[in-house]
mmCIF file of the C-alpha atoms, coordinates in Angstrom:
data_MODEL
# 
_entry.id   MODEL 
# 
loop_
_atom_site.group_PDB 
_atom_site.id 
_atom_site.type_symbol 
_atom_site.label_atom_id 
_atom_site.label_alt_id 
_atom_site.label_comp_id 
_atom_site.label_asym_id 
_atom_site.label_entity_id 
_atom_site.label_seq_id 
_atom_site.pdbx_PDB_ins_code 
_atom_site.Cartn_x 
_atom_site.Cartn_y 
_atom_site.Cartn_z 
_atom_site.occupancy 
_atom_site.B_iso_or_equiv 
_atom_site.pdbx_formal_charge 
_atom_site.auth_seq_id 
_atom_site.auth_comp_id 
_atom_site.auth_asym_id 
_atom_site.auth_atom_id 
_atom_site.pdbx_PDB_model_num 
ATOM 1   C CA . MET A 1 1   ? -1.040  26.712 60.670 1.00 0.00 ? 1   MET A CA 1 
ATOM 2   C CA . LEU A 1 2   ? -2.106  23.554 58.842 1.00 0.00 ? 2   LEU A CA 1 
ATOM 3   C CA . THR A 1 3   ? -2.376  19.988 60.067 1.00 0.00 ? 3   THR A CA 1 
ATOM 4   C CA . ILE A 1 4   ? -1.929  16.974 57.811 1.00 0.00 ? 4   ILE A CA 1 
ATOM 5   C CA . LEU A 1 5   ? -3.309  13.543 58.644 1.00 0.00 ? 5   LEU A CA 1 
ATOM 6   C CA . HIS A 1 6   ? -0.472  11.634 57.052 1.00 0.00 ? 6   HIS A CA 1 
ATOM 7   C CA . ASN A 1 7   ? 0.327   8.048  56.161 1.00 0.00 ? 7   ASN A CA 1 
ATOM 8   C CA . PRO A 1 8   ? 4.045   7.831  55.323 1.00 0.00 ? 8   PRO A CA 1 
ATOM 9   C CA . ARG A 1 9   ? 3.457   4.640  53.308 1.00 0.00 ? 9   ARG A CA 1 
ATOM 10  C CA . CYS A 1 10  ? 1.016   6.390  50.962 1.00 0.00 ? 10  CYS A CA 1 
ATOM 11  C CA . SER A 1 11  ? 2.545   8.054  47.887 1.00 0.00 ? 11  SER A CA 1 
ATOM 12  C CA . LYS A 1 12  ? -0.261  10.645 47.639 1.00 0.00 ? 12  LYS A CA 1 
ATOM 13  C CA . SER A 1 13  ? 0.218   11.549 51.298 1.00 0.00 ? 13  SER A CA 1 
ATOM 14  C CA . ARG A 1 14  ? 3.991   11.885 50.820 1.00 0.00 ? 14  ARG A CA 1 
ATOM 15  C CA . GLN A 1 15  ? 3.446   14.054 47.726 1.00 0.00 ? 15  GLN A CA 1 
ATOM 16  C CA . ALA A 1 16  ? 1.003   16.346 49.540 1.00 0.00 ? 16  ALA A CA 1 
ATOM 17  C CA . LEU A 1 17  ? 3.395   16.705 52.478 1.00 0.00 ? 17  LEU A CA 1 
ATOM 18  C CA . GLU A 1 18  ? 6.258   17.533 50.108 1.00 0.00 ? 18  GLU A CA 1 
ATOM 19  C CA . LEU A 1 19  ? 4.180   20.199 48.336 1.00 0.00 ? 19  LEU A CA 1 
ATOM 20  C CA . LEU A 1 20  ? 3.455   21.891 51.646 1.00 0.00 ? 20  LEU A CA 1 
ATOM 21  C CA . GLN A 1 21  ? 7.039   21.607 52.866 1.00 0.00 ? 21  GLN A CA 1 
ATOM 22  C CA . GLN A 1 22  ? 8.354   23.098 49.601 1.00 0.00 ? 22  GLN A CA 1 
ATOM 23  C CA . ARG A 1 23  ? 6.194   26.144 50.307 1.00 0.00 ? 23  ARG A CA 1 
ATOM 24  C CA . GLN A 1 24  ? 7.518   26.280 53.877 1.00 0.00 ? 24  GLN A CA 1 
ATOM 25  C CA . VAL A 1 25  ? 4.023   26.050 55.329 1.00 0.00 ? 25  VAL A CA 1 
ATOM 26  C CA . GLU A 1 26  ? 3.849   25.906 59.114 1.00 0.00 ? 26  GLU A CA 1 
ATOM 27  C CA . LEU A 1 27  ? 2.595   22.376 59.548 1.00 0.00 ? 27  LEU A CA 1 
ATOM 28  C CA . THR A 1 28  ? 1.722   19.771 62.148 1.00 0.00 ? 28  THR A CA 1 
ATOM 29  C CA . VAL A 1 29  ? 2.107   16.231 60.836 1.00 0.00 ? 29  VAL A CA 1 
ATOM 30  C CA . ILE A 1 30  ? -0.010  13.513 62.446 1.00 0.00 ? 30  ILE A CA 1 
ATOM 31  C CA . ASP A 1 31  ? 0.588   9.895  61.502 1.00 0.00 ? 31  ASP A CA 1 
ATOM 32  C CA . TYR A 1 32  ? -3.042  9.041  62.156 1.00 0.00 ? 32  TYR A CA 1 
ATOM 33  C CA . GLN A 1 33  ? -2.382  5.292  62.145 1.00 0.00 ? 33  GLN A CA 1 
ATOM 34  C CA . LYS A 1 34  ? 0.112   5.570  65.006 1.00 0.00 ? 34  LYS A CA 1 
ATOM 35  C CA . HIS A 1 35  ? -1.811  8.368  66.738 1.00 0.00 ? 35  HIS A CA 1 
ATOM 36  C CA . PRO A 1 36  ? -5.513  7.803  65.972 1.00 0.00 ? 36  PRO A CA 1 
ATOM 37  C CA . LEU A 1 37  ? -7.940  10.677 66.208 1.00 0.00 ? 37  LEU A CA 1 
ATOM 38  C CA . SER A 1 38  ? -10.536 10.931 68.911 1.00 0.00 ? 38  SER A CA 1 
ATOM 39  C CA . LYS A 1 39  ? -14.164 10.759 67.879 1.00 0.00 ? 39  LYS A CA 1 
ATOM 40  C CA . ALA A 1 40  ? -14.520 14.510 68.459 1.00 0.00 ? 40  ALA A CA 1 
ATOM 41  C CA . GLU A 1 41  ? -11.460 15.212 66.281 1.00 0.00 ? 41  GLU A CA 1 
ATOM 42  C CA . LEU A 1 42  ? -12.783 13.012 63.491 1.00 0.00 ? 42  LEU A CA 1 
ATOM 43  C CA . ALA A 1 43  ? -16.189 14.713 63.700 1.00 0.00 ? 43  ALA A CA 1 
ATOM 44  C CA . SER A 1 44  ? -14.449 18.097 63.488 1.00 0.00 ? 44  SER A CA 1 
ATOM 45  C CA . VAL A 1 45  ? -12.496 17.044 60.390 1.00 0.00 ? 45  VAL A CA 1 
ATOM 46  C CA . LEU A 1 46  ? -15.673 15.771 58.719 1.00 0.00 ? 46  LEU A CA 1 
ATOM 47  C CA . ALA A 1 47  ? -17.439 19.054 59.514 1.00 0.00 ? 47  ALA A CA 1 
ATOM 48  C CA . LYS A 1 48  ? -14.550 21.050 58.022 1.00 0.00 ? 48  LYS A CA 1 
ATOM 49  C CA . LEU A 1 49  ? -14.626 18.840 54.925 1.00 0.00 ? 49  LEU A CA 1 
ATOM 50  C CA . GLY A 1 50  ? -18.402 19.244 54.739 1.00 0.00 ? 50  GLY A CA 1 
ATOM 51  C CA . ILE A 1 51  ? -18.904 15.562 53.973 1.00 0.00 ? 51  ILE A CA 1 
ATOM 52  C CA . PRO A 1 52  ? -20.599 12.589 55.654 1.00 0.00 ? 52  PRO A CA 1 
ATOM 53  C CA . ALA A 1 53  ? -18.436 9.901  57.232 1.00 0.00 ? 53  ALA A CA 1 
ATOM 54  C CA . ARG A 1 54  ? -19.070 7.524  54.319 1.00 0.00 ? 54  ARG A CA 1 
ATOM 55  C CA . ALA A 1 55  ? -17.306 9.917  51.919 1.00 0.00 ? 55  ALA A CA 1 
ATOM 56  C CA . LEU A 1 56  ? -14.058 9.589  53.908 1.00 0.00 ? 56  LEU A CA 1 
ATOM 57  C CA . LEU A 1 57  ? -13.979 5.792  53.702 1.00 0.00 ? 57  LEU A CA 1 
ATOM 58  C CA . ARG A 1 58  ? -11.520 3.896  51.534 1.00 0.00 ? 58  ARG A CA 1 
ATOM 59  C CA . THR A 1 59  ? -13.876 1.371  49.974 1.00 0.00 ? 59  THR A CA 1 
ATOM 60  C CA . LYS A 1 60  ? -11.180 -0.881 48.505 1.00 0.00 ? 60  LYS A CA 1 
ATOM 61  C CA . GLU A 1 61  ? -9.608  -1.763 51.847 1.00 0.00 ? 61  GLU A CA 1 
ATOM 62  C CA . ASP A 1 62  ? -10.078 -5.345 53.048 1.00 0.00 ? 62  ASP A CA 1 
ATOM 63  C CA . ASP A 1 63  ? -11.428 -4.036 56.365 1.00 0.00 ? 63  ASP A CA 1 
ATOM 64  C CA . TYR A 1 64  ? -14.190 -2.205 54.487 1.00 0.00 ? 64  TYR A CA 1 
ATOM 65  C CA . LYS A 1 65  ? -15.399 -5.489 53.009 1.00 0.00 ? 65  LYS A CA 1 
ATOM 66  C CA . GLU A 1 66  ? -14.860 -7.539 56.151 1.00 0.00 ? 66  GLU A CA 1 
ATOM 67  C CA . LEU A 1 67  ? -16.780 -5.073 58.294 1.00 0.00 ? 67  LEU A CA 1 
ATOM 68  C CA . GLN A 1 68  ? -19.555 -4.878 55.672 1.00 0.00 ? 68  GLN A CA 1 
ATOM 69  C CA . LEU A 1 69  ? -19.360 -1.097 55.625 1.00 0.00 ? 69  LEU A CA 1 
ATOM 70  C CA . ASP A 1 70  ? -21.053 -1.007 52.225 1.00 0.00 ? 70  ASP A CA 1 
ATOM 71  C CA . ASN A 1 71  ? -24.374 -1.353 54.059 1.00 0.00 ? 71  ASN A CA 1 
ATOM 72  C CA . PRO A 1 72  ? -26.134 1.964  53.259 1.00 0.00 ? 72  PRO A CA 1 
ATOM 73  C CA . THR A 1 73  ? -28.146 1.854  56.500 1.00 0.00 ? 73  THR A CA 1 
ATOM 74  C CA . LEU A 1 74  ? -25.044 2.293  58.684 1.00 0.00 ? 74  LEU A CA 1 
ATOM 75  C CA . SER A 1 75  ? -25.034 5.628  60.509 1.00 0.00 ? 75  SER A CA 1 
ATOM 76  C CA . ASP A 1 76  ? -22.207 8.170  60.457 1.00 0.00 ? 76  ASP A CA 1 
ATOM 77  C CA . ASP A 1 77  ? -21.586 7.225  64.080 1.00 0.00 ? 77  ASP A CA 1 
ATOM 78  C CA . VAL A 1 78  ? -21.008 3.562  63.182 1.00 0.00 ? 78  VAL A CA 1 
ATOM 79  C CA . LEU A 1 79  ? -18.802 4.518  60.220 1.00 0.00 ? 79  LEU A CA 1 
ATOM 80  C CA . MET A 1 80  ? -16.772 6.878  62.388 1.00 0.00 ? 80  MET A CA 1 
ATOM 81  C CA . GLU A 1 81  ? -16.256 4.149  64.982 1.00 0.00 ? 81  GLU A CA 1 
ATOM 82  C CA . ALA A 1 82  ? -15.015 1.852  62.205 1.00 0.00 ? 82  ALA A CA 1 
ATOM 83  C CA . MET A 1 83  ? -12.502 4.487  61.052 1.00 0.00 ? 83  MET A CA 1 
ATOM 84  C CA . LEU A 1 84  ? -11.341 5.063  64.610 1.00 0.00 ? 84  LEU A CA 1 
ATOM 85  C CA . SER A 1 85  ? -10.843 1.327  65.163 1.00 0.00 ? 85  SER A CA 1 
ATOM 86  C CA . HIS A 1 86  ? -9.283  0.812  61.708 1.00 0.00 ? 86  HIS A CA 1 
ATOM 87  C CA . PRO A 1 87  ? -7.542  4.085  60.758 1.00 0.00 ? 87  PRO A CA 1 
ATOM 88  C CA . LYS A 1 88  ? -6.405  2.767  57.378 1.00 0.00 ? 88  LYS A CA 1 
ATOM 89  C CA . LEU A 1 89  ? -10.071 3.000  56.329 1.00 0.00 ? 89  LEU A CA 1 
ATOM 90  C CA . MET A 1 90  ? -9.715  6.805  56.235 1.00 0.00 ? 90  MET A CA 1 
ATOM 91  C CA . GLU A 1 91  ? -8.976  8.495  52.933 1.00 0.00 ? 91  GLU A CA 1 
ATOM 92  C CA . ARG A 1 92  ? -5.615  10.218 52.941 1.00 0.00 ? 92  ARG A CA 1 
ATOM 93  C CA . PRO A 1 93  ? -4.121  12.673 53.241 1.00 0.00 ? 93  PRO A CA 1 
ATOM 94  C CA . VAL A 1 94  ? -6.451  15.155 54.903 1.00 0.00 ? 94  VAL A CA 1 
ATOM 95  C CA . VAL A 1 95  ? -5.131  18.656 55.461 1.00 0.00 ? 95  VAL A CA 1 
ATOM 96  C CA . PHE A 1 96  ? -6.978  21.207 57.564 1.00 0.00 ? 96  PHE A CA 1 
ATOM 97  C CA . ASP A 1 97  ? -6.799  24.491 59.419 1.00 0.00 ? 97  ASP A CA 1 
ATOM 98  C CA . ASN A 1 98  ? -9.184  25.919 62.001 1.00 0.00 ? 98  ASN A CA 1 
ATOM 99  C CA . THR A 1 99  ? -12.124 26.178 59.619 1.00 0.00 ? 99  THR A CA 1 
ATOM 100 C CA . ARG A 1 100 ? -11.490 24.274 56.375 1.00 0.00 ? 100 ARG A CA 1 
ATOM 101 C CA . ALA A 1 101 ? -10.184 20.916 55.207 1.00 0.00 ? 101 ALA A CA 1 
ATOM 102 C CA . VAL A 1 102 ? -9.385  19.125 51.959 1.00 0.00 ? 102 VAL A CA 1 
ATOM 103 C CA . ILE A 1 103 ? -8.594  15.573 50.970 1.00 0.00 ? 103 ILE A CA 1 
ATOM 104 C CA . GLY A 1 104 ? -5.299  15.578 49.094 1.00 0.00 ? 104 GLY A CA 1 
ATOM 105 C CA . ARG A 1 105 ? -6.411  13.553 46.083 1.00 0.00 ? 105 ARG A CA 1 
ATOM 106 C CA . PRO A 1 106 ? -4.861  14.698 43.897 1.00 0.00 ? 106 PRO A CA 1 
ATOM 107 C CA . PRO A 1 107 ? -2.092  15.987 46.181 1.00 0.00 ? 107 PRO A CA 1 
ATOM 108 C CA . GLU A 1 108 ? -2.247  19.474 44.637 1.00 0.00 ? 108 GLU A CA 1 
ATOM 109 C CA . GLN A 1 109 ? -5.664  19.950 46.240 1.00 0.00 ? 109 GLN A CA 1 
ATOM 110 C CA . VAL A 1 110 ? -3.939  20.689 49.549 1.00 0.00 ? 110 VAL A CA 1 
ATOM 111 C CA . LEU A 1 111 ? -2.727  23.952 48.028 1.00 0.00 ? 111 LEU A CA 1 
ATOM 112 C CA . ASP A 1 112 ? -6.345  25.199 48.044 1.00 0.00 ? 112 ASP A CA 1 
ATOM 113 C CA . LEU A 1 113 ? -5.897  25.861 51.767 1.00 0.00 ? 113 LEU A CA 1 
ATOM 114 C CA . LEU A 1 114 ? -3.098  28.324 51.031 1.00 0.00 ? 114 LEU A CA 1 
ATOM 115 C CA . ALA A 1 115 ? -5.362  30.652 49.017 1.00 0.00 ? 115 ALA A CA 1 
# 
């Protein structure tokens, strides 16, 4: 079973979801802006992605600039707290299973989890 961290207002997220639904993948859809992740869940997703917290940030969001998240000395912990407080800072969509995850940019990347 796969889980998608989904933003229905994001075209890439909608495209990734559609690709998975077309293949009739068993899927849990989480609108992460309405139902934010816990810190432990976010840490688990980052571990599955194999990336630091900074790599999951959307750097063009106004919140990114306002919170001065471009400061390279900020720890993963601080960056994770920012994403938890401002979920739109998270890159989207993220699709994962029990052991692996991908960022769906481009949306076709989510199909890597089906192999």
